[in-house]
N, C-alpha and C positions, 0 to 999 in steps of 0.2 A: 641718900645717894642714888640712884639709880646705876646697875653696872654697865657698863661698857663692854659693847657689843662690836668684836673683832670677827671683820669674815676673814676664810681661810682656803683657798681654793687646792685640792687634792687632785694629781694629775701624776701623770704617765703615762708607760708604753701600755699596751692591750697586755693583761693578765695577770697586770702588777701586786693585784689588790686594793684596788681605790677603792669599790663599793664595798669590800668586807669592813675596811677604817671604818666610812664613813658607817656603816652599821651599827661598827662595836661601841664605838666612842659616841653614838646620842641613840639617844631613846623613842628619838620619833624622825628617824627618817625614812626620803620613803625618794625613787628612783623610776625610770624610767629605760630596762631594759629589756631585748627584744632576743629572737632565737640566732646564733651564729649562723650565715648561711653560706661561710665561704671557706678556705682550706684550714682556719685559726680553729674549726671547730673541734679539732684535734685535741686544743687547749682547754676550751668551757665551751659549755653550750646555752648561754647570756653572754650579753654584754652593754652595757651601757650605750645608749643611741641618744641621748639630752644631755640628762644629769641625775647625779646622785646631790642631795640635799639633806642636811639634818643637823640641829642647835644642841650642843652639848653646855653645859654648866661647870664651867671648871671650878668656881668657890664665889663667894657672892658677889666679887668684883669684877670676873670676868664671864662674859657667855660668848662662843663661840660657832659662829653660825658656817656652818661646812658647804664648798661646791665641790664636788667628784664631775673631774670630767670624766669624757670618753678616752680609751686608750686606742681605737682604732685609727687611723690614719683619715679617712675616708669623714671621719666626724670630726677634724679638729679645728673644722670652721667655730665651735662653739667654744675653743677655748680662749681667745680675746673676748668673750661677747662673756662667761663666766669670770674672767680675770677682772676686768671692769671693777677700780673701788677697793680690789682684794689688800689688806691688811699684812699677807703673808701669804706665803704657800709653800705645799708639801708635793714633792716629786717621789712617786713608788716606783720601786723598782724591784724586781725579781730578777736577786742577784745571783742565781744560778745559772741566766740564760744569757750568755754573750751575747745575741738577739739584741734581746733589751736593754743591754746596758750601753749596747752602740746606738740604739735607738734613741736612750733619754740624752746624750751628748747634744741629740738636737731639737731636744724638748728642752734641755734648760735654757740652751740659746736664746728658742722662740719663749721661754716666761721673760728673760730676761730684758728682750726687745719689746715687750707687754708695759714692765715695769720693770726697770734697771734696778732702784736703790730697794727694791721692796725686799726683807730678809724672805730668807727659805731654806730648809732643810730636804737632803734627798733621803728616804728612809728605807732602807735596802731590805727585803723580805729574801726571806733562804739562803743566807751569806752564810756561807764557810769561811769563816775569818783565816782557818789553816791553810786554805787553799789561796786566799784573796785577801792581802793586808788591806788596813782602811784607807794608808798612803797609794797603793795599786789601784783600791776601786777610783776612789777621788782623781785622781791622774789620767787613768783612761776615760771618767766622764767629764774633768775638766772642771771640777770645782774645787776650791780646798777643804781641806780635809775636815774641819771645822763644821763642814755644815753638811757631814756623812754620817747617820746616825742606824744602827740594827733594829729592823722594828717586824714582830707578826703582829700583822693587821686582826691576825684574830683576837689578839690576845689585848682587852679592856686597859692595864697597867702598861704596853708597852705601848700603846698608841698616846696615853695622857702622857706618858713621858714624853711621844714624839713633841706632841703640841705645846707642854709648859718650856722645852726646850727651844722650839721657835718662839713663843712668844717673849723668851727673855728675851729674843735676838729684834722682836719690836719693841720692846721697851729700851732697848740699847738706840735703835734709830731713831727715836723719836728724839 
């Protein structure tokens, strides 16, 4: 029996760790990054302008194909394109930046508009839970606390844990 292929979109605000997540969890990622030419260059030097893509085999039965979106608002026209046919999505956020959390509220609403019944998780990067409880972050972003997970996108085990958590939601939605 061939492995099930599940399309997962990885979205979120600029600088959240989307490209790093896709690169960490896949062995064959490709992307389209360019130098940052606006004021956001203070945060990082390069940014995704089209998408990141990679494939991860979680086990013999499950292959996840990941599509990372650009985070800058000016490239948001790619979000609905990449979201077409998705089985689930991960929204990454740098929880140490209040502006990023505020942007995520809008991104959650947009993605729910693309596919209202598609399961998702919010993966919080750089999250100090002693400063912000899960309930506080979830309420601020406007999501159910069960959809919130902590994730360091540089850590393969964290990325795989996020995908397995998400795929549990996909299985329940079927």
